[in-house]
N, C-alpha and C positions, 0 to 999 in steps of 0.2 A: 329359179338358179340361186344356188348360196352364195353368200360374200363372206369369204373367208381372210382372215386377217395372219398375214404372216410376219412375225417378230423376226429381226436380222434375215429379212427376205433377200438380202443382197449379197448375203455371205455364202460359202461354197456348197453347204448342203441347202442352206434355205432358196439359194436360186434356182436350184435346180428342181427343188419342191414346186416352186411357183411355175415353172415350166409343165410339170406334170399336170398341175392343177388347171392351169389354162387350158391347156391339150384336153381335158375331162370336161371342159366346161363352167368350170368354177370360176365366178368373178373374184378377184385377188386385189388385197389391199396390203400393201408393203409398208412395215415400220422398220427402220434402220437407223443408227445413230452416224453409220460410216465410220467407226472407230477401227475397222479392219477389213475394209473394202471401198469401194469406189461408186462414184453416181454411174460411171460407164455402164456398169453391170447393167442398169436399168435397158438401156438401149438395146444391150445384146441380148436380154429375154425378150425385148419386142420383135427384134430382128428375127428370132428363133421361132416366137409363135404368131406374130402378126398383130399382135395386141398388147399394147401398153399397159402394164398394172397401175393403179393408183398409188403413189408414193408420198410418204409423210418421214421429212428429218426429224425424229422426235428421240431424245434421251428418256428410255423408260424407267430411270431413277427418278425421274421428277414426277411427282405425283400429280400433280395439277395440269401437267401437259397431258400425262395419261387420260386424265378425267375429262380435260377439253375433247381430246380425239373422240371419247366414246359419245361424248355430248352431239358431234357433229356429225358422226358417221354409225350406220346401221349394219352390224357384224351378226352373221350368224353363229359364226365358231372362229377359234384361234388355232393356228400350228406354231408353237414358242421354240424358235431357235435362238432367239437373242442371249447371250450368255459370253463370259471371257470362258477360254475352254482349253489352254497351256497346263499341263499337269505340273510342268517345272516352274513356271512363272509363278503359279498359284502358291508354291510354297514361299516365293519372295514375297509376294503380295497378298498375303491371305485377306486383309480386311478391304481391300478392292475386290476379292471375289466374292467375299459375303456380302458386301453391298448391292454388287451390280447385280450375281446370280439370284439373290434371294431376295431382295427389295422388288426388283422390276417382276419378279412371278407374283408376289403378295398384292402389289397393285393391281396387275391383270385380273388376278381372282376376284379381289374386290370388286371390279366393274361387271365379271360377270354374274356375281352374286348380287350385285344391287341391281342391275338390269335384266337378272332372269334368263341369262344367256347359257346356251348350251355347247358341246363340243370343243372339248380341250384336248390336243394333241401336245404332250410334251417331250422335247430333245432329251432324253436321259443319256445313260452311258453306262457300259459295261463295268466302269470303274466303280458302280456301287458294290460290286461282288467282292474289292479288293482281291487277295491274291485266294483264289476259289480252292477248296480242298481237293475236288474232282473236276477232272476235265473231259469231255466238254462240258460247260457250264450249261447247266437246266435254269429254268425259272426258278425252281424249288430250292437253289442252291442259297444257302444265309446271305444277308447282308452283312458282312462285317465290318469291322470298322475300317474306314478309308485309309490309302495310303498317301491322298494327297487332299489339298484344300478343295483342288477343284471336286475329285471325287465325293466329298463330303458336301459339298454343294447340290450334288445330284442328288445324293441321298435325302437330305433334308428337302429338297425341292419335292422328291416323291412323296415324303410325310406330308408335308403341308397340303398337297393335292389331294391326296386321300383323306386327309381330315377335313376339307373345304367340300370334296364330293359328299361325304356323310352327312356333314353338317345342313350343306344348301341343297341337296340332291343334283348336285352337277354329274355332269358322265364325262370320264376322260380316260385317255389312254397314254402310258409312258412307253416310249419305245428305247430299248437298252440295247443302243448298238454299239457295235466294236469299233475299228477303224476304218471310216470312210476315205476313200481315194479315184483317183481319175478324173475324167472330164467328161464335157456332153458330147455327143459325136459329131456335132457341128462345129466343136471346137472355139465355140464362140465364149463359153464360160466353163471356169474350172478352179483350181485350189490357186489364189495369187494371194499369200499374207502379205500384211506390210511390214516392213521390215525383215528380221532375220527369223527364217521359219522355226516353228517349234514342233513340227511333226515331221515325221520321215521323208516321206514323199517328196514334197516340195524341196526338201534339201538335198535328197538323192537327185531331182531334176536339175536343180540350179547348179550342183556341183558338175554334174554332165557338162552344163551349158558354159561353164568358168564362171559363172557369178559368185560362188564360194569355191575357196581354195581346196577345201577339203572336207569330208564328212565325218562326223564324230560317231562311232558305232559305240553306245554306251554298255560298257561290260562285256567280256566274254567268260565270264565265269557262273553264269546262271545255270541251274539244273535242267538244262535242254541239249539236244543233240550235239549243237555247235558252240552251245556256250552262251548264245546270245537272246535276248529276248524273244518271245514268240507271240504274235497277234495274228488276229483274223481281219484281214484286209479285205472289205468290201466295194463293190464299185458304187460311186456316189449316184447312179440311175439307178440301180436296184433298191438303193434305200430310199429315194424318192419315192418310187414306186408304193413302197412299205407306207408312207405316211399316208398315201392316198387310199391304200387298203383300210387303215387303220380308222381314216374319216369317215369312208363309207361305212365302217362297220358302225361308227356312232350314229351317224344319219340314219339309217335303215333301221337301227335299235336292235342289233343283234349281238350286242355285248351282253355277256353273261352277269358281269357286276358293273356297278358305278364307276368302280378305279380298277384298269387291268392295265397289266405291263408285259410287254414281250422282246424276247432276245431277238436282234436283228444282226444278222452277222452270215458269213457262207458256210460256218461249221467246219473248216479248215485253217489251221493253226500255220503261220510261215514266220521262220526265224528273221532277224535282221539281214543277217548274212544270206539266207534264201531269197530275198527281195533284191539284195544288191545283184547276185549272180544273175537272177532272172530279168533285171532290168539290162544288164550289159549285155545278156544272150538275145534280146529282142530288138535292143537298139543298137549292137555293135559299139555302144559308148563306152570305152573303160573309166571306172569310178576311183578316184582317189580318197581312199578312206583310211582311218586309223582307230584303232581299239583304244579308247579311254575309259576311266573311270565309270561307274554306275553312276545314273541322274536318281537325285533324291526324290521318291514318291513312284517310280516306276516298280513293277512288278513283274515275275519271272514269266509268266506267260497266261494267256487267256484266248480263248475260242470258244465260238458259241455252240451248244443243241437248239437247232431251229425249229425242232418238231413242230411245237406248239402255235407258232408263228406261220408255219408253213399251213397249217391246217385251219386253225382258227382266223386268220386274216386272208385264208387261199392267195398266198403270195409265196414266192421263192427266188432267191437269186438267179441270175442266167447268165452273168459275165463272170469270166475268169479273172486271175490276178496279171496273167500276160494282157488281157485285153484294159484292164484298167490302168497297169503302166505304160502300155503304149499311147492311150490317150492321154493322160498326165504328160507324156514327152511329146506328143505334138504340140499341147496346149502350153507346154515352157518355151517351144522354138518359137511360137507366135507371141511370147511375152518375154524377150530376152533381158530385159533390163528390171 
């Protein structure tokens, strides 16, 4: 049984991936500093799987704490989620994002190098492409200058991992995912950001629940069918399963390079207004929204070509936008405050 460290394992994507790892028989150790989640998620994971993961509250920016963890824990591989992740916020707090997202990555890779560990899955992002010249976006699309500090941390992160893999003979896969949404079918875990949501779907559900007065739609003058920005919304359960597929690829040594990257999305783009109308249709809840100016760092459109991930990882999405929005709404109704 492989023992896998999941950093940020109590977060939205991390918690769903921990559940899938445990369902697949992996032993899981979680590190999370609880900056954007709560310790209660640990109990919910245990309720779903019947097994409580080992948990450490550690700030990965503290190098000595990271070293002490590895001194006292045998780890076979790492899935690294822990990072600040809000595009808009990253433009306001660039140094916080560089310190957290880059520093913690370097410290983890140093421990892998020093202890001769293998298997590193990196939580990357479609933001590495910037505004792509062609849609859907393939892995051959150039990595252009990032539109946001957050996107830049993911670009730099991939470069660091690639260099480390080459120098120290590590094996890693970066999953460039698009826009994760939804909740676990049990409705025990989902996306519950602390404070004002930075992502669209929690803001949609909180507005429908009356927690937020209205939803701001950032820009209606983009070059899209209805003028609002287009994204590829993937159910978090499908995304979690992509991490399992990537990890098994490394464990089984079927990777073709020691650093690989794959697009993880549905292959379908939906505009902000598409999402709003679909949510209203499936829930029967009218949304109070207004059009406001564009948000710094946002791009016009991004959706994935997932052909390579489908083939190489033997993985594909199974859930629809409607299913993801319905799960997100059920989750919100259980978490009304």
